[in-house]
C-alpha positions, 0 to 999 in steps of 0.5 A, a space after each residue: 074104337 076109342 083110338 080110331 075116334 082120337 086119330 078121326 079127332 086127330 086129323 080134323 084138327 091137323 088137316 085145317 091148320 095146312 089148309 090155309 098157306 098159300 103157296 109161292 113157287 119163285 123159282 122152284 123155291 116154295 114160299 108160305 104164308 098162312 093167315 094166321 101170319 107164320 112163314 115159312 121158306 122152304 128154298 132156305 131149308 133146301 138150298 142149305 140142305 143140297 149144299 150141306 149135301 154137296 159136302 158130304 159127297 165130295 169130303 166122302 171121295 165117292 166121285 
């Protein structure tokens, strides 16, 4: 019972922090601006990950 209560409290704490972000979709690359001043540009992470994947595929000789 105590684990369930802890899980519910954790979900209540974590959920509102995700819900206060404004999402902008610019050319398929997502940017999040949070009300507390935080900023994250997921497009940069996606671009970097894509370049790593392409380099690994090219180096492996898979194609």
